[in-house]
N, CA, C and O atoms as CSV, one atom per row, in Angstrom:
chain,resi,resn,atom,element,x,y,z
A,1,UNK,N,N,30.121,0.384,66.365
A,1,UNK,CA,C,30.124,-0.626,65.334
A,1,UNK,C,C,31.506,-1.233,65.232
A,1,UNK,O,O,32.513,-0.566,65.470
A,2,UNK,N,N,31.540,-2.482,64.882
A,2,UNK,CA,C,32.821,-3.155,64.727
A,2,UNK,C,C,33.458,-2.725,63.414
A,2,UNK,O,O,32.773,-2.557,62.405
A,3,UNK,N,N,34.765,-2.548,63.438
A,3,UNK,CA,C,35.466,-2.147,62.235
A,3,UNK,C,C,36.508,-3.187,61.887
A,3,UNK,O,O,37.074,-3.837,62.767
A,4,UNK,N,N,36.757,-3.341,60.597
A,4,UNK,CA,C,37.817,-4.229,60.139
A,4,UNK,C,C,38.833,-3.372,59.426
A,4,UNK,O,O,38.473,-2.398,58.763
A,5,UNK,N,N,40.084,-3.717,59.551
A,5,UNK,CA,C,41.109,-2.924,58.886
A,5,UNK,C,C,41.884,-3.810,57.918
A,5,UNK,O,O,41.965,-5.027,58.091
A,6,UNK,N,N,42.440,-3.184,56.915
A,6,UNK,CA,C,43.300,-3.909,55.992
A,6,UNK,C,C,44.679,-3.277,56.058
A,6,UNK,O,O,44.806,-2.093,56.368
A,7,UNK,N,N,45.688,-4.038,55.776
A,7,UNK,CA,C,47.047,-3.537,55.884
A,7,UNK,C,C,47.571,-3.013,54.562
A,7,UNK,O,O,48.777,-2.798,54.439
A,8,UNK,N,N,46.726,-2.797,53.569
A,8,UNK,CA,C,47.155,-2.312,52.258
A,8,UNK,C,C,46.977,-0.809,52.120
A,8,UNK,O,O,47.071,-0.289,51.008
A,9,UNK,N,N,46.724,-0.099,53.202
A,9,UNK,CA,C,46.547,1.341,53.141
A,9,UNK,C,C,45.156,1.745,52.694
A,9,UNK,O,O,44.949,2.905,52.338
A,10,UNK,N,N,44.214,0.853,52.698
A,10,UNK,CA,C,42.853,1.174,52.310
A,10,UNK,C,C,42.107,1.758,53.488
A,10,UNK,O,O,42.537,1.635,54.634
A,11,UNK,N,N,40.981,2.396,53.197
A,11,UNK,CA,C,40.142,2.935,54.260
A,11,UNK,C,C,39.548,1.798,55.065
A,11,UNK,O,O,39.347,0.696,54.556
A,12,UNK,N,N,39.272,2.076,56.315
A,12,UNK,CA,C,38.647,1.079,57.160
A,12,UNK,C,C,37.182,0.943,56.781
A,12,UNK,O,O,36.479,1.940,56.615
A,13,UNK,N,N,36.728,-0.292,56.647
A,13,UNK,CA,C,35.331,-0.542,56.293
A,13,UNK,C,C,34.572,-1.001,57.516
A,13,UNK,O,O,35.042,-1.851,58.272
A,14,UNK,N,N,33.408,-0.441,57.704
A,14,UNK,CA,C,32.555,-0.865,58.805
A,14,UNK,C,C,31.826,-2.137,58.406
A,14,UNK,O,O,31.783,-2.489,57.227
A,15,UNK,N,N,31.271,-2.807,59.356
A,15,UNK,CA,C,30.563,-4.051,59.110
A,15,UNK,C,C,29.378,-3.837,58.185
A,15,UNK,O,O,29.046,-4.726,57.401
A,16,UNK,N,N,28.728,-2.677,58.254
A,16,UNK,CA,C,27.563,-2.427,57.408
A,16,UNK,C,C,27.935,-2.117,55.960
A,16,UNK,O,O,27.045,-1.896,55.138
A,17,UNK,N,N,29.220,-2.095,55.629
A,17,UNK,CA,C,29.661,-1.897,54.251
A,17,UNK,C,C,30.055,-0.480,53.907
A,17,UNK,O,O,30.616,-0.257,52.834
A,18,UNK,N,N,29.789,0.497,54.770
A,18,UNK,CA,C,30.139,1.872,54.447
A,18,UNK,C,C,31.610,2.113,54.777
A,18,UNK,O,O,32.202,1.394,55.582
A,19,UNK,N,N,32.185,3.118,54.155
A,19,UNK,CA,C,33.580,3.458,54.383
A,19,UNK,C,C,33.684,4.625,55.345
A,19,UNK,O,O,32.901,5.571,55.264
A,20,UNK,N,N,34.640,4.563,56.251
A,20,UNK,CA,C,35.034,5.671,57.134
A,20,UNK,C,C,34.019,6.797,57.302
A,20,UNK,O,O,34.265,7.906,56.827
A,21,UNK,N,N,32.952,6.566,57.924
A,21,UNK,CA,C,32.034,7.634,58.270
A,21,UNK,C,C,31.105,8.083,57.167
A,21,UNK,O,O,30.212,8.892,57.421
A,22,UNK,N,N,31.275,7.597,55.961
A,22,UNK,CA,C,30.355,7.996,54.899
A,22,UNK,C,C,29.239,6.969,54.840
A,22,UNK,O,O,29.417,5.873,54.309
A,23,UNK,N,N,28.106,7.324,55.380
A,23,UNK,CA,C,27.000,6.371,55.434
A,23,UNK,C,C,26.112,6.466,54.201
A,23,UNK,O,O,25.410,5.507,53.883
A,24,UNK,N,N,26.124,7.599,53.497
A,24,UNK,CA,C,25.276,7.773,52.319
A,24,UNK,C,C,26.024,7.313,51.071
A,24,UNK,O,O,27.248,7.424,50.991
A,25,UNK,N,N,25.290,6.808,50.122
A,25,UNK,CA,C,25.866,6.363,48.858
A,25,UNK,C,C,26.254,7.575,48.017
A,25,UNK,O,O,25.606,8.619,48.088
A,26,UNK,N,N,27.309,7.434,47.226
A,26,UNK,CA,C,27.730,8.537,46.369
A,26,UNK,C,C,26.902,8.584,45.089
A,26,UNK,O,O,26.964,9.572,44.357
A,27,UNK,N,N,26.129,7.539,44.805
A,27,UNK,CA,C,25.269,7.525,43.631
A,27,UNK,C,C,23.957,8.231,43.921
A,27,UNK,O,O,23.437,8.177,45.035
A,28,UNK,N,N,23.432,8.895,42.900
A,28,UNK,CA,C,22.177,9.592,43.077
A,28,UNK,C,C,21.010,8.610,43.189
A,28,UNK,O,O,20.101,8.803,43.997
A,29,UNK,N,N,21.046,7.542,42.360
A,29,UNK,CA,C,19.987,6.535,42.371
A,29,UNK,C,C,20.585,5.172,42.669
A,29,UNK,O,O,21.615,4.809,42.102
A,30,UNK,N,N,19.957,4.425,43.539
A,30,UNK,CA,C,20.366,3.052,43.797
A,30,UNK,C,C,19.560,2.133,42.894
A,30,UNK,O,O,18.504,2.515,42.389
A,31,UNK,N,N,20.063,0.921,42.695
A,31,UNK,CA,C,19.311,-0.051,41.914
A,31,UNK,C,C,19.888,-0.241,40.531
A,31,UNK,O,O,21.085,-0.052,40.316
A,32,UNK,N,N,19.043,-0.612,39.601
A,32,UNK,CA,C,19.461,-0.942,38.243
A,32,UNK,C,C,19.973,0.284,37.499
A,32,UNK,O,O,19.717,1.423,37.889
A,33,UNK,N,N,20.699,0.025,36.424
A,33,UNK,CA,C,21.224,1.096,35.592
A,33,UNK,C,C,20.081,1.896,34.980
A,33,UNK,O,O,18.962,1.399,34.851
A,34,UNK,N,N,20.369,3.128,34.608
A,34,UNK,CA,C,19.324,4.012,34.101
A,34,UNK,C,C,19.219,3.990,32.578
A,34,UNK,O,O,18.418,4.736,32.015
A,35,UNK,N,N,19.998,3.163,31.903
A,35,UNK,CA,C,19.900,3.079,30.453
A,35,UNK,C,C,19.589,1.638,30.055
A,35,UNK,O,O,19.760,0.714,30.850
A,36,UNK,N,N,19.135,1.460,28.828
A,36,UNK,CA,C,18.788,0.128,28.335
A,36,UNK,C,C,19.722,-0.240,27.193
A,36,UNK,O,O,20.093,0.610,26.383
A,37,UNK,N,N,20.100,-1.512,27.136
A,37,UNK,CA,C,20.916,-2.001,26.031
A,37,UNK,C,C,20.060,-2.131,24.790
A,37,UNK,O,O,18.875,-2.452,24.883
A,38,UNK,N,N,20.644,-1.886,23.631
A,38,UNK,CA,C,19.922,-1.977,22.369
A,38,UNK,C,C,20.457,-3.153,21.555
A,38,UNK,O,O,21.621,-3.532,21.687
A,39,UNK,N,N,19.606,-3.719,20.722
A,39,UNK,CA,C,19.982,-4.831,19.857
A,39,UNK,C,C,21.084,-4.374,18.903
A,39,UNK,O,O,20.987,-3.304,18.302
A,40,UNK,N,N,22.117,-5.178,18.768
A,40,UNK,CA,C,23.229,-4.879,17.867
A,40,UNK,C,C,23.153,-5.791,16.645
A,40,UNK,O,O,23.013,-7.003,16.808
A,41,UNK,N,N,23.240,-5.255,15.429
A,41,UNK,CA,C,23.172,-6.085,14.215
A,41,UNK,C,C,24.244,-7.179,14.166
A,41,UNK,O,O,24.041,-8.212,13.527
A,42,UNK,N,N,25.360,-6.967,14.821
A,42,UNK,CA,C,26.422,-7.987,14.827
A,42,UNK,C,C,25.969,-9.268,15.531
A,42,UNK,O,O,26.521,-10.339,15.278
A,43,UNK,N,N,24.974,-9.168,16.407
A,43,UNK,CA,C,24.458,-10.361,17.088
A,43,UNK,C,C,23.787,-11.298,16.102
A,43,UNK,O,O,23.845,-12.514,16.283
A,44,UNK,N,N,23.148,-10.767,15.059
A,44,UNK,CA,C,22.507,-11.602,14.048
A,44,UNK,C,C,23.543,-12.375,13.243
A,44,UNK,O,O,23.262,-13.470,12.756
A,45,UNK,N,N,24.733,-11.813,13.104
A,45,UNK,CA,C,25.807,-12.531,12.409
A,45,UNK,C,C,26.340,-13.653,13.290
A,45,UNK,O,O,26.677,-14.731,12.801
A,46,UNK,N,N,26.414,-13.395,14.580
A,46,UNK,CA,C,26.908,-14.398,15.523
A,46,UNK,C,C,25.886,-15.514,15.730
A,46,UNK,O,O,26.251,-16.688,15.800
A,47,UNK,N,N,24.613,-15.151,15.829
A,47,UNK,CA,C,23.511,-16.112,16.007
A,47,UNK,C,C,22.499,-15.859,14.893
A,47,UNK,O,O,21.666,-14.964,15.033
A,48,UNK,N,N,22.537,-16.607,13.799
A,48,UNK,CA,C,21.640,-16.354,12.660
A,48,UNK,C,C,20.149,-16.543,12.974
A,48,UNK,O,O,19.302,-16.111,12.193
A,49,UNK,N,N,19.822,-17.170,14.088
A,49,UNK,CA,C,18.412,-17.422,14.408
A,49,UNK,C,C,17.729,-16.228,15.057
A,49,UNK,O,O,16.528,-16.296,15.319
A,50,UNK,N,N,18.442,-15.132,15.329
A,50,UNK,CA,C,17.816,-13.961,15.947
A,50,UNK,C,C,17.838,-12.780,14.990
A,50,UNK,O,O,18.768,-12.609,14.202
A,51,UNK,N,N,16.780,-11.964,15.080
A,51,UNK,CA,C,16.688,-10.751,14.269
A,51,UNK,C,C,16.174,-9.614,15.144
A,51,UNK,O,O,15.602,-9.848,16.208
A,52,UNK,N,N,16.378,-8.399,14.693
A,52,UNK,CA,C,15.890,-7.224,15.419
A,52,UNK,C,C,14.380,-7.112,15.273
A,52,UNK,O,O,13.810,-7.523,14.262
A,53,UNK,N,N,13.746,-6.558,16.279
A,53,UNK,CA,C,12.302,-6.300,16.233
A,53,UNK,C,C,12.114,-4.868,15.755
A,53,UNK,O,O,12.633,-3.934,16.366
A,54,UNK,N,N,11.365,-4.690,14.654
A,54,UNK,CA,C,11.137,-3.322,14.164
A,54,UNK,C,C,10.440,-2.457,15.223
A,54,UNK,O,O,9.554,-2.930,15.934
A,55,UNK,N,N,10.836,-1.223,15.315
A,55,UNK,CA,C,10.255,-0.228,16.232
A,55,UNK,C,C,10.468,-0.548,17.708
A,55,UNK,O,O,9.843,0.073,18.567
A,56,UNK,N,N,11.340,-1.506,18.015
A,56,UNK,CA,C,11.650,-1.817,19.411
A,56,UNK,C,C,13.134,-2.148,19.517
A,56,UNK,O,O,13.511,-3.315,19.401
A,57,UNK,N,N,13.971,-1.160,19.731
A,57,UNK,CA,C,15.419,-1.380,19.708
A,57,UNK,C,C,15.952,-2.221,20.872
A,57,UNK,O,O,17.106,-2.648,20.837
A,58,UNK,N,N,15.143,-2.465,21.891
A,58,UNK,CA,C,15.615,-3.228,23.046
A,58,UNK,C,C,15.102,-4.663,23.042
A,58,UNK,O,O,15.160,-5.344,24.066
A,59,UNK,N,N,14.592,-5.136,21.880
A,59,UNK,CA,C,14.080,-6.502,21.798
A,59,UNK,C,C,14.626,-7.211,20.565
A,59,UNK,O,O,15.029,-6.572,19.593
A,60,UNK,N,N,14.633,-8.550,20.619
A,60,UNK,CA,C,15.008,-9.366,19.471
A,60,UNK,C,C,14.018,-10.507,19.334
A,60,UNK,O,O,13.376,-10.898,20.308
A,61,UNK,N,N,13.892,-11.046,18.115
A,61,UNK,CA,C,13.001,-12.177,17.854
A,61,UNK,C,C,13.859,-13.405,17.575
A,61,UNK,O,O,14.782,-13.361,16.762
A,62,UNK,N,N,13.545,-14.489,18.252
A,62,UNK,CA,C,14.195,-15.771,17.996
A,62,UNK,C,C,13.336,-16.504,16.976
A,62,UNK,O,O,12.171,-16.802,17.240
A,63,UNK,N,N,13.906,-16.795,15.815
A,63,UNK,CA,C,13.160,-17.454,14.752
A,63,UNK,C,C,12.911,-18.933,15.070
A,63,UNK,O,O,11.938,-19.511,14.585
A,64,UNK,N,N,13.762,-19.538,15.864
A,64,UNK,CA,C,13.591,-20.943,16.239
A,64,UNK,C,C,12.407,-21.094,17.181
A,64,UNK,O,O,11.583,-21.991,17.003
A,65,UNK,N,N,12.316,-20.236,18.168
A,65,UNK,CA,C,11.256,-20.316,19.178
A,65,UNK,C,C,10.031,-19.502,18.803
A,65,UNK,O,O,8.977,-19.646,19.424
A,66,UNK,N,N,10.156,-18.640,17.783
A,66,UNK,CA,C,9.108,-17.697,17.393
A,66,UNK,C,C,8.666,-16.891,18.612
A,66,UNK,O,O,7.484,-16.824,18.948
A,67,UNK,N,N,9.665,-16.281,19.264
A,67,UNK,CA,C,9.433,-15.568,20.518
A,67,UNK,C,C,10.189,-14.240,20.499
A,67,UNK,O,O,11.311,-14.169,19.997
A,68,UNK,N,N,9.581,-13.199,21.041
A,68,UNK,CA,C,10.236,-11.901,21.193
A,68,UNK,C,C,10.795,-11.827,22.610
A,68,UNK,O,O,10.076,-12.044,23.585
A,69,UNK,N,N,12.079,-11.520,22.713
A,69,UNK,CA,C,12.757,-11.441,24.010
A,69,UNK,C,C,13.390,-10.060,24.172
A,69,UNK,O,O,13.681,-9.381,23.188
A,70,UNK,N,N,13.596,-9.660,25.403
A,70,UNK,CA,C,14.210,-8.369,25.700
A,70,UNK,C,C,15.718,-8.526,25.838
A,70,UNK,O,O,16.204,-9.518,26.382
A,71,UNK,N,N,16.447,-7.540,25.341
A,71,UNK,CA,C,17.892,-7.484,25.549
A,71,UNK,C,C,18.244,-6.187,26.273
A,71,UNK,O,O,19.397,-5.757,26.250
A,72,UNK,N,N,17.257,-5.562,26.916
A,72,UNK,CA,C,17.432,-4.262,27.547
A,72,UNK,C,C,18.279,-4.333,28.813
A,72,UNK,O,O,18.961,-3.364,29.147
A,73,UNK,N,N,18.250,-5.440,29.512
A,73,UNK,CA,C,18.912,-5.490,30.806
A,73,UNK,C,C,20.414,-5.709,30.684
A,73,UNK,O,O,21.197,-4.874,31.138
A,74,UNK,N,N,20.829,-6.822,30.075
A,74,UNK,CA,C,22.256,-7.126,29.993
A,74,UNK,C,C,22.767,-7.262,28.572
A,74,UNK,O,O,23.908,-7.673,28.362
A,75,UNK,N,N,21.952,-6.930,27.605
A,75,UNK,CA,C,22.385,-6.925,26.217
A,75,UNK,C,C,22.717,-8.305,25.680
A,75,UNK,O,O,21.858,-9.185,25.626
A,76,UNK,N,N,23.964,-8.487,25.284
A,76,UNK,CA,C,24.406,-9.744,24.676
A,76,UNK,C,C,24.232,-10.925,25.625
A,76,UNK,O,O,23.994,-12.045,25.172
A,77,UNK,N,N,24.343,-10.701,26.909
A,77,UNK,CA,C,24.133,-11.780,27.880
A,77,UNK,C,C,22.690,-12.266,27.875
A,77,UNK,O,O,22.433,-13.447,28.107
A,78,UNK,N,N,21.749,-11.365,27.612
A,78,UNK,CA,C,20.345,-11.775,27.494
A,78,UNK,C,C,20.161,-12.717,26.306
A,78,UNK,O,O,19.409,-13.689,26.382
A,79,UNK,N,N,20.856,-12.416,25.205
A,79,UNK,CA,C,20.770,-13.268,24.016
A,79,UNK,C,C,21.393,-14.631,24.307
A,79,UNK,O,O,20.801,-15.663,23.993
A,80,UNK,N,N,22.582,-14.641,24.905
A,80,UNK,CA,C,23.238,-15.923,25.207
A,80,UNK,C,C,22.413,-16.741,26.182
A,80,UNK,O,O,22.330,-17.962,26.049
A,81,UNK,N,N,21.808,-16.093,27.150
A,81,UNK,CA,C,20.967,-16.814,28.114
A,81,UNK,C,C,19.801,-17.491,27.402
A,81,UNK,O,O,19.450,-18.626,27.727
A,82,UNK,N,N,19.197,-16.797,26.426
A,82,UNK,CA,C,18.088,-17.399,25.681
A,82,UNK,C,C,18.585,-18.565,24.817
A,82,UNK,O,O,17.973,-19.633,24.799
A,83,UNK,N,N,19.693,-18.354,24.105
A,83,UNK,CA,C,20.230,-19.377,23.199
A,83,UNK,C,C,20.612,-20.639,23.967
A,83,UNK,O,O,20.418,-21.746,23.464
A,84,UNK,N,N,21.144,-20.492,25.163
A,84,UNK,CA,C,21.564,-21.633,25.966
A,84,UNK,C,C,20.433,-22.236,26.793
A,84,UNK,O,O,20.626,-23.251,27.462
A,85,UNK,N,N,19.263,-21.622,26.751
A,85,UNK,CA,C,18.128,-22.078,27.544
A,85,UNK,C,C,17.590,-23.428,27.091
A,85,UNK,O,O,17.762,-23.831,25.940
A,86,UNK,N,N,16.944,-24.106,28.008
A,86,UNK,CA,C,16.422,-25.450,27.757
A,86,UNK,C,C,15.346,-25.460,26.663
A,86,UNK,O,O,15.351,-26.333,25.795
A,87,UNK,N,N,14.432,-24.496,26.708
A,87,UNK,CA,C,13.359,-24.454,25.712
A,87,UNK,C,C,13.906,-24.201,24.307
A,87,UNK,O,O,13.453,-24.824,23.346
A,88,UNK,N,N,14.881,-23.284,24.180
A,88,UNK,CA,C,15.474,-22.999,22.878
A,88,UNK,C,C,16.176,-24.250,22.346
A,88,UNK,O,O,16.016,-24.605,21.179
A,89,UNK,N,N,16.943,-24.906,23.192
A,89,UNK,CA,C,17.660,-26.117,22.771
A,89,UNK,C,C,16.683,-27.213,22.333
A,89,UNK,O,O,16.944,-27.939,21.375
A,90,UNK,N,N,15.573,-27.323,23.033
A,90,UNK,CA,C,14.549,-28.300,22.675
A,90,UNK,C,C,13.961,-27.971,21.294
A,90,UNK,O,O,13.744,-28.870,20.482
A,91,UNK,N,N,13.706,-26.689,21.033
A,91,UNK,CA,C,13.175,-26.273,19.732
A,91,UNK,C,C,14.180,-26.495,18.610
A,91,UNK,O,O,13.794,-26.836,17.492
A,92,UNK,N,N,15.460,-26.306,18.897
A,92,UNK,CA,C,16.503,-26.559,17.891
A,92,UNK,C,C,16.523,-28.042,17.537
A,92,UNK,O,O,16.584,-28.396,16.360
A,93,UNK,N,N,16.473,-28.914,18.547
A,93,UNK,CA,C,16.467,-30.357,18.298
A,93,UNK,C,C,15.227,-30.772,17.503
A,93,UNK,O,O,15.314,-31.617,16.612
A,94,UNK,N,N,14.084,-30.183,17.822
A,94,UNK,CA,C,12.850,-30.513,17.106
A,94,UNK,C,C,12.946,-30.100,15.640
A,94,UNK,O,O,12.467,-30.820,14.764
A,95,UNK,N,N,13.551,-28.961,15.368
A,95,UNK,CA,C,13.686,-28.496,13.981
A,95,UNK,C,C,14.660,-29.354,13.186
A,95,UNK,O,O,14.436,-29.594,11.999
A,96,UNK,N,N,15.724,-29.815,13.805
A,96,UNK,CA,C,16.703,-30.626,13.069
A,96,UNK,C,C,16.164,-32.026,12.796
A,96,UNK,O,O,16.571,-32.656,11.820
A,97,UNK,N,N,15.262,-32.525,13.633
A,97,UNK,CA,C,14.698,-33.856,13.444
A,97,UNK,C,C,13.474,-33.857,12.542
A,97,UNK,O,O,13.049,-34.923,12.098
A,98,UNK,N,N,12.900,-32.706,12.261
A,98,UNK,CA,C,11.681,-32.614,11.453
A,98,UNK,C,C,12.013,-32.769,9.970
A,98,UNK,O,O,13.103,-32.405,9.529
A,99,UNK,N,N,11.071,-33.307,9.213
A,99,UNK,CA,C,11.237,-33.443,7.765
A,99,UNK,C,C,11.107,-32.068,7.114
A,99,UNK,O,O,10.325,-31.238,7.577
A,100,UNK,N,N,11.855,-31.824,6.056
A,100,UNK,CA,C,11.732,-30.538,5.366
A,100,UNK,C,C,10.329,-30.332,4.809
A,100,UNK,O,O,9.680,-31.294,4.400
A,101,UNK,N,N,9.861,-29.108,4.789
A,101,UNK,CA,C,8.515,-28.781,4.329
A,101,UNK,C,C,8.338,-29.174,2.863
A,101,UNK,O,O,7.265,-29.640,2.479
A,102,UNK,N,N,9.357,-28.997,2.049
A,102,UNK,CA,C,9.276,-29.326,0.631
A,102,UNK,C,C,8.966,-30.815,0.454
A,102,UNK,O,O,8.140,-31.174,-0.385
A,103,UNK,N,N,9.602,-31.664,1.214
A,103,UNK,CA,C,9.381,-33.106,1.116
A,103,UNK,C,C,7.944,-33.448,1.507
A,103,UNK,O,O,7.302,-34.265,0.847
A,104,UNK,N,N,7.446,-32.846,2.547
A,104,UNK,CA,C,6.083,-33.112,3.001
A,104,UNK,C,C,5.084,-32.680,1.934
A,104,UNK,O,O,4.121,-33.403,1.677
A,105,UNK,N,N,5.283,-31.520,1.304
A,105,UNK,CA,C,4.382,-31.027,0.274
A,105,UNK,C,C,4.362,-31.972,-0.919
A,105,UNK,O,O,3.291,-32.310,-1.422
A,106,UNK,N,N,5.528,-32.401,-1.375
A,106,UNK,CA,C,5.616,-33.302,-2.521
A,106,UNK,C,C,4.935,-34.626,-2.197
A,106,UNK,O,O,4.184,-35.145,-3.023
A,107,UNK,N,N,5.175,-35.172,-1.038
A,107,UNK,CA,C,4.586,-36.451,-0.660
A,107,UNK,C,C,3.066,-36.341,-0.533
A,107,UNK,O,O,2.343,-37.232,-0.980
A,108,UNK,N,N,2.588,-35.281,0.059
A,108,UNK,CA,C,1.164,-35.120,0.291
A,108,UNK,C,C,0.385,-34.882,-1.003
A,108,UNK,O,O,-0.659,-35.502,-1.211
A,109,UNK,N,N,0.876,-33.989,-1.885
A,109,UNK,CA,C,0.132,-33.618,-3.081
A,109,UNK,C,C,0.375,-34.539,-4.265
A,109,UNK,O,O,-0.533,-34.769,-5.063
A,110,UNK,N,N,1.568,-35.060,-4.388
A,110,UNK,CA,C,1.865,-35.903,-5.541
A,110,UNK,C,C,1.762,-37.390,-5.236
A,110,UNK,O,O,1.773,-38.221,-6.145
A,111,UNK,N,N,1.666,-37.711,-3.995
A,111,UNK,CA,C,1.541,-39.113,-3.592
A,111,UNK,C,C,2.902,-39.769,-3.464
A,111,UNK,O,O,3.932,-39.170,-3.773
A,112,UNK,N,N,2.886,-40.977,-3.016
A,112,UNK,CA,C,4.113,-41.736,-2.803
A,112,UNK,C,C,4.742,-42.072,-4.143
A,112,UNK,O,O,4.030,-42.217,-5.136
A,113,UNK,N,N,6.051,-42.198,-4.192
A,113,UNK,CA,C,6.753,-42.564,-5.417
A,113,UNK,C,C,6.671,-44.064,-5.673
A,113,UNK,O,O,6.931,-44.518,-6.787
A,114,UNK,N,N,6.315,-44.829,-4.656
A,114,UNK,CA,C,6.175,-46.270,-4.835
A,114,UNK,C,C,4.798,-46.578,-5.412
A,114,UNK,O,O,3.798,-46.016,-4.966
A,115,UNK,N,N,4.743,-47.461,-6.394
A,115,UNK,CA,C,3.460,-47.827,-6.982
A,115,UNK,C,C,3.294,-49.314,-7.005
A,115,UNK,O,O,2.269,-49.814,-7.468
């Protein structure tokens, strides 16, 4: 196999990525981490539109989208990814452009103020 060397005193790395004759990984399990991130209450202070899901510590509910999302994989990054997402942004714009519910109720039940 071809080897590459570095002049910083590091071990020689083979082309396949292993170091100096060690072909097996030092980790017991390859792949994703073995633990899950849990919802942190401080996230609700940072983003008021999200709340914790009862009985599910690895999920949060977005009140704008009315959607339950997982934060088990990357934690706070999962929340930021949702907040910055196109669908969430579209729902935020729709909510800011909508008439308040109180105004609609007054107009519908009491009629127009113009006579």
